[in-house]
C-alpha positions as CSV (number, residue, x, y, z in Angstrom):
1,M,-16.7,44.1,4.1
2,T,-19.0,41.5,2.5
3,P,-17.7,39.5,-0.5
4,R,-19.8,40.0,-3.6
5,L,-18.9,36.6,-5.1
6,N,-17.7,33.5,-3.4
7,N,-15.1,32.5,-5.9
8,A,-14.6,34.4,-9.2
9,H,-11.9,32.0,-10.2
10,K,-14.4,29.0,-10.3
11,L,-16.8,31.1,-12.3
12,A,-14.3,32.0,-15.1
13,P,-11.6,29.3,-15.0
14,E,-10.4,29.8,-18.6
15,A,-10.0,33.5,-18.1
16,I,-8.1,32.9,-14.8
17,K,-6.0,30.3,-16.5
18,A,-5.0,32.9,-19.2
19,M,-4.2,35.5,-16.6
20,T,-2.1,32.9,-14.7
21,A,-0.3,32.0,-17.9
22,L,0.6,35.6,-18.5
23,E,1.9,35.9,-14.9
24,A,4.0,32.7,-15.4
25,S,5.5,34.1,-18.6
26,I,6.5,37.4,-16.9
27,K,7.9,35.5,-14.0
28,G,10.1,33.5,-16.4
29,S,11.2,36.6,-18.2
30,G,14.4,37.0,-16.2
31,L,13.3,40.1,-14.3
32,E,14.2,40.1,-10.7
33,H,11.6,38.5,-8.4
34,S,12.0,41.4,-5.9
35,L,11.3,43.9,-8.6
36,L,8.2,42.1,-9.8
37,E,6.8,42.0,-6.2
38,L,7.5,45.7,-5.6
39,V,5.6,46.6,-8.8
40,K,2.7,44.4,-7.8
41,M,2.7,45.8,-4.3
42,R,2.8,49.4,-5.4
43,A,0.0,49.1,-7.9
44,S,-2.1,47.2,-5.3
45,Q,-1.4,50.1,-2.8
46,I,-2.6,52.7,-5.3
47,N,-5.7,50.6,-6.1
48,G,-6.5,49.8,-2.4
49,C,-6.4,46.1,-2.9
50,A,-5.9,44.5,0.5
51,F,-6.1,41.0,-0.9
52,C,-3.2,41.6,-3.3
53,I,-1.2,43.7,-0.8
54,H,-1.4,40.8,1.6
55,M,-0.5,38.2,-1.1
56,H,2.5,40.1,-2.5
57,A,3.9,41.3,0.9
58,T,3.8,37.6,2.0
59,D,5.5,36.4,-1.1
60,A,8.1,39.2,-1.1
61,R,9.0,38.4,2.5
62,Q,9.3,34.7,1.7
63,H,11.8,35.6,-1.0
64,G,13.9,37.7,1.3
65,E,12.4,41.1,0.9
66,T,12.9,43.3,4.0
67,E,10.1,44.6,6.2
68,M,11.4,48.1,5.9
69,R,11.4,48.2,2.1
70,L,7.8,47.0,2.2
71,Y,6.9,49.6,4.8
72,M,8.5,52.4,2.9
73,L,7.2,51.4,-0.5
74,N,4.4,54.0,-0.4
75,A,7.2,56.7,0.0
76,W,9.7,55.2,-2.4
77,R,10.5,58.6,-3.9
78,E,11.8,59.9,-0.5
79,S,13.6,56.7,0.5
80,P,17.1,55.7,-0.4
81,L,16.2,52.0,0.0
82,Y,15.4,51.5,-3.7
83,S,17.8,51.2,-6.7
84,D,17.6,53.4,-9.8
85,R,16.1,50.4,-11.7
86,E,13.4,49.9,-9.0
87,R,12.6,53.6,-9.0
88,A,12.2,53.5,-12.8
89,A,9.8,50.6,-12.5
90,L,7.9,52.1,-9.7
91,A,7.5,55.4,-11.5
92,W,6.2,53.5,-14.6
93,T,3.9,51.5,-12.4
94,E,2.4,54.7,-11.0
95,S,2.1,56.3,-14.4
96,L,0.2,53.3,-15.9
97,T,-1.9,52.5,-12.8
98,R,-3.0,56.2,-12.8
99,L,-3.2,56.3,-16.6
100,A,-6.3,58.5,-16.8
101,E,-4.5,61.1,-14.6
102,T,-1.0,60.9,-16.0
103,G,-1.3,59.9,-19.7
104,A,2.0,58.0,-19.3
105,P,4.3,61.0,-19.5
106,D,7.4,61.0,-21.7
107,A,9.6,61.9,-18.7
108,D,8.5,58.7,-16.9
109,Y,9.1,56.7,-20.1
110,E,12.5,58.1,-20.6
111,I,13.6,57.0,-17.1
112,F,12.0,53.6,-17.7
113,K,13.7,53.2,-21.1
114,A,17.1,54.1,-19.6
115,A,16.8,51.3,-17.0
116,F,15.2,48.5,-19.0
117,N,15.8,47.0,-22.4
118,E,12.8,46.8,-24.8
119,K,11.9,43.2,-23.9
120,E,12.0,44.0,-20.2
121,Q,9.8,47.1,-20.9
122,V,7.2,44.9,-22.5
123,H,7.2,42.4,-19.7
124,L,7.0,45.1,-17.0
125,T,4.2,46.9,-18.8
126,L,2.3,43.6,-19.2
127,L,2.8,43.0,-15.5
128,I,1.4,46.4,-14.6
129,G,-1.6,45.7,-16.7
130,S,-2.0,42.3,-15.2
131,I,-1.8,43.4,-11.5
132,N,-4.3,46.2,-12.3
133,A,-6.7,43.6,-13.7
134,W,-6.2,41.4,-10.6
135,N,-6.8,44.4,-8.4
136,R,-10.0,45.2,-10.1
137,L,-11.2,41.6,-9.8
138,Q,-10.4,41.4,-6.1
139,V,-11.6,45.0,-5.1
140,G,-14.6,44.8,-7.4
141,F,-15.9,41.5,-5.9
142,R,-14.6,42.5,-2.3
143,A,-12.3,39.5,-1.9
144,A,-11.1,39.3,1.7
145,H,-7.4,38.6,2.4
146,P,-6.5,35.8,4.8
147,V,-6.4,36.8,8.4
148,D,-4.5,33.7,9.8
149,A,-2.0,35.0,12.5
150,V,-2.6,38.7,11.9
151,R,-4.0,40.5,14.9
152,V,-7.6,41.6,14.1
153,A,-8.9,44.9,15.3
154,S,-11.9,44.6,17.5
């Protein structure tokens, strides 16, 4: 994979600053860090964003997330490792990330509404929109994730 741009962040610093401010606001909303990372990871999996998956898996592990929960995230519906609150957030994440396919069904919203108050709903919905924008930036411009100590296939 060949990157299409060297550094999109340097080319649009004010826009990146605004996106970063949105992320900081959501991070300060009181929602659990682990939940935020699971949402970012799941959207990034759906969108095939290796850069973001690498970033959020690394951050989640640094904050105590288990390897198994990260491995099983793609199959969260079949795994007992996730709480009802996490399941509601993950279902909402999938609905909004696949919006053209799902139309954000009422059934998903009802589950989401039962698990989160209105303020939390707004913050999580903004987070889902934000991570989808980041995914599009990274995938669209073919940003490569760091390779550091990871074994590289030959």
